[in-house]
N, C-alpha and C positions, 0 to 999 in steps of 0.2 A: 237659578235665581240669586239675586244679590244678598238676600237675607231670609231667615226662616219666618214662616207665617205663623203667628200665634193661633192655637187651635184648642178647643175644649172637647172632652169626651163626655157624652151624655148616655148613660147606661153602662154601669161598671161590671156587671156580671160577665158579659162577653167582652166588654170594653177593656178589661185587664189585658187581654191578649194583644189587642191592637195598640194599646198604650205602651206595652213593653216592646212591641215591634218598632214603633216610632222612636221610642227612647233609646233603643239599642243601635239604631241606624245613625252613624255619624254624619252621613250625607243626606239625612232626611230634610225635605223642604219645609217641614213643620216643627214647631216647638210647642209642646203641651203646656198650657197655662193653667188649666183647671180641669177637674173631673167632677161629674155630677151623677147622683143617684138618690132616689127617694130613701133608700136604705143608707142611713148616715154611717153606720159601721163599715159598710162596703166602700163607700166613697172615701171615708177617712183612712182606711187601710191602704187603698191604692194611692191616695194623695201623699201619704207619708212615704210610701215606697218611691214615688216619683219626685218628691220634693216640690209639690205644687199645691194649689188651693183646692179644698174640698167644698162642694156645694150640694145642697139638697133640693133647691128650687131652681129649675132650669131658667126661669124668668130672670134670674140674676145674671146669667150668662147672656141672655138676649139683650139685656140693658147695657152690657159692657161693650162699649164701642171699640175697645182695644183688642177684642177677640173677633176677628172677621169670619172665622170658619169653625164649624162644629162637626163632630162625628156622632151621628144619631143611631143608637143601637137599642131602641125600645122595641116592644112587640109590634108585629105588622098591623094588627087591628088598630085603626084610627091614626095610623102614622101620617096619612095625608094631611089631616087637620093640624097635627103637631108640626109637620114640615112647613105648612103654610105660615104658622106663627114665626118660624125661624127665617124664612125667606123674606117675609114682610118686615122683619126686624133688621134686615140687611145682612144676613148670614149666608155664606156658601156652605153647602152640606155634602159630606160623604156619608152614605148610609149603606144598608146591607140588604141582602135577600132574606126572606121574601119581602118585597117592597111594601105590599099592601094586600088585603084580601078583597078590596073593592076596586074593580077596574075603572069605574066611572070616576071615583074620587082620585085615583092615581093619575088619570089623564088630566083631570082638572088642575091638580096641584102642579104637575109638570108643565102644563100650559101656562099657569101663573108664573112659574119660575122663568119661562121664556120671556113673558111680558115684562117682568121685573129685572131681567138681565142677571139673574142669579145662577150660580153654578150648582148643579146637583149630579153627583156620581154615585154609582153602586159598584159592588164587587161583581155582581152577576144580575143581569148582563152588564158588562163593562162598557164604558163610553167609547173606548178604543178597542176594536176587535183584536183579540189576542193573536200572536204570531202563529200558533198552531191552527186556529180556525181559518186564518187567512191563507195558510199553506194548503189546507184542505180545499178551500174554494179555488185556489190556483191550480191544484192538481186536477180538479174536475174538468177544467178547460184544457190544460196542457196535455193531458193524457186521453182526452175525448172519452170520458167515462160514460157518457149517455145519461139516460134518465135515472133518478134515484129509484131504487126498488124497495129496500127495507133497511132498518137499522136496529141495533140492540145496544143499550147502554146499561151500565151497572155501577152502583156505588154502595158501600157498606161501612159499618163501624161496629164496635162492640160497646154497647151502653148497658148500664144496670140502673136505670133511673127509677125513682119512686114517685108516686103521686104527691104533688105539692100544691095543688089548687091553682097553678099558673095556667097561662094560655096553652101550654103544651098538653094539658089534660082535657082540653075542650074540642069536641069534634067540629064545632062551627068555626072556632078561631084557628084551629090547626088541623085541617082536613087531611086524612091519609098521611100522618106525620112523617114517615120515612121519605115519602115523595115530596111533601111540602118543605121539609127541613134539609134534605140532602138531594133528592132527585130533581129539585128545582134547577140545580146547576145544569143538568143534562137536558132538561126541558128548554132552558134558555139557549143552550148550545145548538140543539137540533133545530130550533126555530130560527136561529141566526143563519144556519146553513141551508135549511130546506123549507123555510117559510112557515106559514100558518097551518095549524092543525084543524081538522074539521070536526073530529069527535074523539072521545076517550072512553075507555072501559077500565074498570079497576077491580083488582082482587087484593084483599088484605087479611092479615091474621095478627093475633097477639101471641107471641111465643113465650116471652119471659119477663119483660119489663113490668114494673109495678104501676104503670099508668093505666088508666081505663081505655086508652086509645091504642090503635094498631102500632106494631113495631116491625112489621114485615109486610112488604107490598110489591106488587107489580102493576104497572100501568101500560096499557096499550093505546097507541095513537094512530089515527088515520089522517094523513096529511092532505092538504088541498092539491098537492102535485101528484097524487095517486100513490105515493109511498105509504108503507105501514111500518110500525115499529113498536118496541117495548122498552120500558125502563124498569129495572129491578132495583129496589132500595131496601136496606135492612139495617136495623140497629143490633142485630143478633149474630154477627159474624166476626170472629176473632181469628184472623189468619196472618196478622202482622203487616197487612197491607191496606190500611183503611183509607178512605177518601180518595180513591184512585180515579174515579170518574172515567172508567173504561168506555170505549165507544167503537162499534163496528158499523161502517157505512157501506152498504152494498149497492152497486149501480149495475146497469146493463153490461158494462164492459170492465168491471173491476171492483175490488173491495179495498177500502181504506180502514186500517186499524189504528186506534189511538190507545196506547198504554194498556194493551190486552195481553193475557197469557201469563204464565208463571215466571218468565224471564223478566228481570227488572234491571235495566242498565242505568237508571237515573233516579234522582230523588223526586219528591212531589213537586219540586220547582221546575221540573222538566216534563215534556211530552215526548213519548216515543211514537213516531209515525211511520207506518209502512203501507205501501200500495202494492197490491197483488193483482196481476192480470194473467190471462191465458196467453200461451205462445205455442209454437210448433212443438216445443219440447215439453209442454204441459204448463205447470205453474211457474210464474216468473215474477220475482220481486222487482217491479219497475222503478220503485223509488223508496228510499229509507232515510229518515232524518230524525235526529234527536234535537229538540228545540228547548232552549231555556225559556219556557213560556208557561204560565199558569193562567188559564182562561178565567179563573175565579179569584184571583188575588185582588187585594185592595191596591189599586194603581195610584199611589201617592204622587208620583211624578206627573202623571197625566192630570190629576186633580189640581195640582199646583200650577201647571201650565195653563189649564183652563181658567183658573182664577186670574192669573197674570194677563191673559188675553181677553178676559171677560166673555168666555164662550158658554152661553147657556145651553141647555139640552137641545140638540137638533130634533127636527121632526122624526128623522129615522130612529134616533135613540129613544125618543118617547114611545114610538110604535113598538120597538123591541121590548121595552119594559112592560108595556101594557099587554102585549100578546101573552107574556108569561102569566100575568095575573088572570087574564081571560081563561087560560088553560086551568089555572087553579080553581076558578069558579066552576068549570066543568067537572073537575075532580071532586069538588065538594058536593055537587049534585049527584054524582055517581056514588059517592060514599053514603049519602043519605038514603039512596034507594037500597043499598046493601043493609043499612041499619034497620030500615023498615021491614025488609023481608027476613 
């Protein structure tokens, strides 16, 4: 693009990381003009670091015609309503997972974005399917893998959080937190690859964090295509390899592995893919590829290109976003049954 697009960060707690990412990238298509947070101290500290304006009322940013795009990093509850204010004010929006907890509201606001010609992107699911997921879809056909049978995904980190009265502490606003906050990436990935899930079951525990909600969980899913699978997510594992989003996909005639096992040949900006099939000699590695691709990154280039081309969310993208939220709704209902019993 010929020049950088002015952008504002709304929500500075996590926004600090994205602000630094954008600021450090000499080739970034965006230039941060302002940061906003209800916590004035938080906004002022980040604004001073970046050398930009600090704002505590997001409506000031909505009224500023010189800022055409925003990064929205507030809690998922009620985000559709807030997003609606932004797109009707003429802003294009990059936001984050989890997108919402209300699937109906999510579809409504994304449909409104289409009608208004506004651009809305997430980091997960991303508007442009990542290279690693596209490679997997290609291998399914190229190597005639047959029908999907089962999958296993895992993601973990080591947190020592304490209760702070935020949405993280609320079973209704943050159902099955390890799944909702981390496992959502894998939910979006598997539904991009294998379609809609029919039902879910949940097991969760609280091992060590100071919050009243779970910090350790496993989710099982039954897919409409007949496959089954499980996603394990935890805040309680410190092995030096967090946020890996490992995935095993087993088919009738082969298994694809993404970033699994103790060997690590790449950073988190890469995906290690291997396809294993049977042969006369036994096990055969039919394909192996290391891809500089992160299915869960904030794709600033794609966001900027969509702004330049005025590409509002496609029907396919809306469906992918909403499917993940519908799964979250099933998880929330499953958790409530656990809490009742």
